[in-house]
Each structure stands twice: as structure tokens, then as C-alpha cells.
N, C-alpha and C positions, 0 to 999 in steps of 0.2 A: 657109819650104820647100814645095815642092811635093808632095803626098804621092804621087801616081800616077808621075810618073817618077823621084822617090826610089825608089819600091818597085821599079819595070821597072831600074831598076839595081841593086837589091839579086838581083832574081831572075836577070836574065843572069850572076852570080858564081856557076857549079856549083859550089856547097858540099856535096855528100853526103858522110857521114862517112867514105867511105874516102877522099875528098881533103882537099886542106888547104884550113882556111877563112879562111888566112892573108891572101887578097886581099880578101876581105870584111871584114874586121878593118883592113886598110889604109883603105878607104872608109870605114868607119864614122871611125874614128882621126880622117880628114883632115874630117869634115865635123862633129865635137865638136868640137875644139880651137880653131874660129874662135866657138864658142857658149859660151866661156869656162871649159872643160873640160880638168882635168887629166889627163892618162892617163898609163896602164902596163900591161904586158903582162905575161900570165903563160904562158909557154912551155914546150912538151913537145914529146914525140913518142908517135906510138900503137905500137901494138905492132907494125905493121908498117913503121914509121922513119918514115910521115908527120906532117911538122911541124904543129903545132895550136897554137892560143893561145885567152886569155880575154883581152877587151878590157875594164879596169877603169875608167870614167871620172866623176871629181868636180867638181860646182862650189859651190865651199862651202866652211867650216872642214871639214879634217882630223878630224874628233870622229866619236865615235857617236852616233846619229838619223840623223832625218831619213828620206828615201824615196827605194826603190830599185826603178828599172824593169828588167825582168830578161828576156832573151830569146836566145833560142839560134840560132846563126848556122847550124847543120850542119842537114842536112835527107835523108830519104829516098833512094833512089834511084829513077830515073825511066826507062821502057821507051823505051829509043833513037826510036822511032818516031811518038814524040809529040812533033811540030813546034812546040809552044807553049809548052815547057817549059822552056826558058831565055830565051821570049821575052817576055814580062810583055804581053802582051798585052792592050788594053780594047776589051771587047766587052760591051755590051748593061747595063753599068755595074758590070763584073767586071773585075777582075784577073788574069790566067790566067799560069798556070807553080806549077813545082816550090818548093815555101816561099810561095808568097805567101799561105797561110795560115796553114801551120805552119812557122815563125810569123816569117818576115820581113815578111810586116804589122806585127806588134805591133810589130818592132824600128824602121818607117818611122815610126810614131804615133808611137812612144818619142821619139826625133827630131825630129820636129813638135813637139810638146808642148811638149819642151825648148824649142826656138827660139822658143816663142809664151810662154812661163811669164814671168811677172811677176818682177822681181827677189827674191831670198830672203837669209834668213838661217842655216836648217840646211843640212845636208848633202843633195844629188839625186847620186845614184850612176844611172848607165848602165853595168848590165853585163851585156855579150854575151859569151855563153858557149860551148864548144865540145863537141861529140859529147852532145849531151843523146839525141840519137837512140839512142848502142847503150851509155847508162850511166852519163847523167848527169855525162860523166867531169868537164867545166869546173866545175860546180856545185861537184864535190866537191872540187876543188882548191880554189875560193872557201872554203871550208868548214875544211879543213885549214890554209890561212895564216891565217885567223881574224883578217884587219883591218879587212875591213868589216862594220860594223854596224849596217847601219839598224836604225830604228825601226817602220816600215811596209816592204813591200816586194810590188809586182805583178806575178806571174809570167805571163809572155806566152805564152798557149796559144788558137787558138780555139774558145773560148765562146761565140758567138752573142752577145758582148757580158752574158753570162749571171755575176754572181759567182762563184764556185765556191771553196768553203771546204775540203773536205776530199776524199781522195781515199785511195786504196787503196793498199799498196804494192807492189813488183815485185820477186819473186827468180826465179830460175833454175840450175838444174843442168844439165851433159853426164854421161849414165849409159852406162857399158861395159860390158856382161853380156857374162862371157869363160866358153865351155865344151870341149867336147873335138871335133875335128872328128871325123868318120870316115863310112863309108859307110851312108845311109838304110836298106839292107835289113838292116841289124845295129844297131840303138839302142841295145842294150846295151855296146854295145864304144863309145860315145862319150857325149857330154850336150848336147842344141842348147841354142846362147846362147838362139836364138829362141824355143825354148819356155819356159825359164826366163824370158826377157825378157817374156812373153806371162803369166807367172804375176804377176811383178811389176808390173805394168801394173792385173791385176784387185785386187792390192792397192792402188795409186793410187787406184781407184776406192772401193772402202773407206775410204781414207782420207778422199777428198772428203766422203763421208755422214758420217764422224765429224765434220768440220771444220763440216760447218751445225748444230750444237749451240751453236756460239760467235758468233750472229746482229749484226749491227748493223742497226738500219732505218734508216739514212740511207743505204743502197745499195741496187741492185738489181741481181745478186742480193746479198741481203741478208750473205754469208758468203764465207768465203773460197777460192776458186776453184782447180783444178789443170788444166792442159793438158799432153798431148804430143802436140805440133805436128810433130815431125820422129823418123823414125825408119828406121833403116837396118841390114841384116843378111843374113848369107851370100854363098856364090858359087854356087851352083847347086842344082835342087831336090831333086835325089838326094843330097845331102851333108847332114850334121848338122851347122849353121852355130856354129862356133866362134867368132863375135864377133855381137853386137848391139849397137846404139849407138841411144840416142835422147836428146833433149831435153825435159826438165822444166821446168815454168814454174808458179808460183802469186801469187798475187792477195790478201796477207793485210790483213785489215781495221784501223783503227785500235787500237791497245789488248793486239793479239795479238803475239808474240812474233814475228817473223817467222820463227824455227829451229825454231818448233813442228812444223809439217808437215815441215820437210827431218827432224826426230827422229823424228818417226813413217816418213818414208820410210826412214830408216837400220834401222832396228829390221825393216820389212818388207823392204828390201834381205837382212838380213843373214837371215834366217828360208829367204828363197828361195835363198841360199845354201849353207846347211845341209840344204836337202833334194835339192842335186845329190851332198851324198855328199863332196865335196871336189873332187867336177870341174867346180865351177861357183862363179865371182868375180863379184859387184858390186863395180863401182868408179866414186865420182862427182865431178866437178872442179866446185867452184860457182863460178859465173859472175856475179851479182849478189846481193845481201839488202838491199834499200832497202825503210826503213820507209814503212806510211802517214803521212798526214799530217793534222791538222784544227785550223782554225782558231778558236776561240770563235763561236757566234751573235749573242751581242753585241759581240764587236770591233769598234772605232773604226771601222777601215778594210773591217771588211764592212759595216758600215750604211751607209758612205759611199757605197760603191759600190752599193750595191742602192738607195740613192735615187738615186741618179746614171744609173744604170740600167733603174729602174724594176722589176726583176724580183731574184726572190727568191733566196738566194744557195740553192745546191745541193751536190751532190756527185756523183763522176766516178769509173766503175772501172780508170782507165787513172792510168798516173803521171808526176810533172811534177817540178821542179826545187824546188817548194813547200818539201818537208822540209829541204833543206839551208837556206833562206834563216829556216825557223823555228829550224833551231839555231843559227843566228849571232842569236838573240837578235831576228828581225823577227816583226811582227805582219803574217801573210801572207795574201795571195788569190791566186786563177788568175782571170786576164781576159785578153779582147780579141777582135777581130774574126775573123771567119771562124766557120766549120763544121767541126768535127774530122769526119763524114761523107765530106766529100769530101778532106781531107788524106790524103796516102800513094795518091791512086788519079790516076791520068791523069785530066786537067781539073782539077787543084785549082784554084779559085778563091777570090775573095773579094770580098764587094759596097764598090761604095766608098764607098757613102752610110755602112758599117759602119765604115770607114776614119776618116773625117773625124769620126761620131759617138766614137770611142773615144778618136782624138787631143784632143777637146774636154772630155772627163772625164779622163784623164791630165793634160791642162793645167788640169783645177780644182782635182786632184789634189795636184799638186807648189803649188800657192798652199794648199792646205787643209797639210798634210804637213811644209813648207818653210817655212813662214810665220818 
């Protein structure tokens, strides 16, 4: 199975998370069945009614154990002006296009490795998921179903072929602060939602300082981080704002309850509302509460990938599908070709040399863990 043409076929299919990933899964299923895999799908529709699916492929016995190679099929949006986004252009030893690194490159490597791998007795799973970029929805469906129970799992992400054994969680809420509209010349007759939100943002900064007291030296920065990335409010500069909305995210360190920051925020919201004398309210809508993940440094899979890659395992500050695979009972590690720093950007690319090396390592992993 030729890696570059395979990756180019995958990149050519626009699987932005707002679109259906079914065409990508159709292609993957077409390719894996001749390799001896039994396949099934987990179908669903996202909140916008768009058809989504996971491809669950297995070669070997329908039993716990063996190895899972896990890659998500969805991608982040791309600039319409980027003419290489769906082209998979091969230039200077790199394949360019949306998803080339994150993570269609790994998906191509997993397929090629499965085609090259010797016969094996333990199960080999290829798990190609949906909507990782907007909440790891496909992986959560696999966890809820609970049928796949691999002993080891390699979760594909662009790590520059450095094994990753730990990452922070990812949590987010949408917040709505309401006040009482009025003429800005008479502030006592209303209550500005923007001013109240400002007091709440100061509380967010205070919570950030409090969470620094619970560090984890695996990470940089070594504590749970909070961020308000989007804020909207008000109608005009001479009107007391009746509403202000913002999105709050936090990335908890392993071992910390993801809801700790949420409880601190709720308490802060209650204080701000009380200060408003009944004219201010704070509501929040949870979006995600995803745990952090850690695989022990001495785990067999970690040691294997360290030896094969020549790189010591590390941690990352962003989330993946690793927590769901660990929850399924797998010893998991994040690993794959490409650099996360070029993912989610115009000009995303993956070196062909890393694709080839990754395929070799995955082929040996199949031989090691599915023998």
C-alpha cells in the first residue's frame, strides 16, 4: 500500500468537523476489508443533523487483548483561499493539505502497517473515529459501547514521532451574564452585564492563581490553566448592557477533579450575582468535562515506543482520545508523524520520511503486541 497516494486520497475528502465524515469512512472500509478485517460502524447524527460514523475494524479473534491503532477522521476548517487544502500536494519531501498531519497521516500509516504486518493471533483493531476536534465524540461512543477491549492502544496525533504518555484534560462552559438595560447616564436605574462580567473575569484570574497550588511537574505550565477566548455583549456604547456572554475553558492536570475549577467558578458567579442586588444573574452551560490522561512511564507500550523512536516519552498540554482508550482498559500512548505546530494552520504538512518511519514502527508494534 503506497503511503503518499493513500494520504492524498484521504486529504482530498473534505472531512471538516461540520461536514459528514462518511465519505472518508467509506474509503477506509473499502481499503481494510481486503486486508482481512471485519468491519462495522457506529452511526449517529451531530446536533446539526449531519451524518457521522466510526469505523470499527478487527482482524483476529473477537476477544479482549491485542492492539488498537486509533485515528480520527475529522479535521478543523481551512481557509478557502488555501488552494492546497484538499490537494495533498507532494513538495520538498512533504505532503501538504488539511489533515495531512492531524491525523490523516497517521491513518494512512496504520493502514499501510496493517497491510505489511505478518500474521498474528491476538486481535488488531483499527478504530477510525468521528468528531475528535469538537469533543472526542466518536471515542466517547466507543467507550459507551464498551465492546472493544484492546490491551494496548496507539492514539494517532502529530507528535513528531515522540511518544506521549500524559496530557491535560479539556473542559469548557459557555457563560451568560444578564443585567438590566438602561440609559448609561443613569447607571443606578439599571445593571450593566458587561461590568458584572468584568468582575467575574477578575474572579477567573484569581481562580487561576489558586490552581497554581496544585502543580504537576510533567507539564509546562505545570498547573491547570484557564482561558476566556471569546466574549460578546452590549448593544451600544450609551446603553447599560443587558447581556454579556463568554466562553471559559480550562485544562486540568492529571489527578485533579475536572470539576474543581467549575465549582470555584460557580462560587464566584454566585458572589457576583449577589453583589448585583438581584439585578444580575450568572448562568453557565457545560460543553465538555474531559479528564486528563496518564500512562505509567514503565508501561510496556511506552518502553516499546521509546526504544523504536529513540525518544523519551513526554507530556503535552492539549487533549486527545487517550482518556477514552485508557477507560476501555488499554495501556495507551499518543504517537504519530507530523508536528502539532503546523496542524490547524494554512500550510499544514507532514514529512514523507516520518510517514515511512511511523509505518515501520507500527508494523513492528503489530508484530509485538498481536503475536
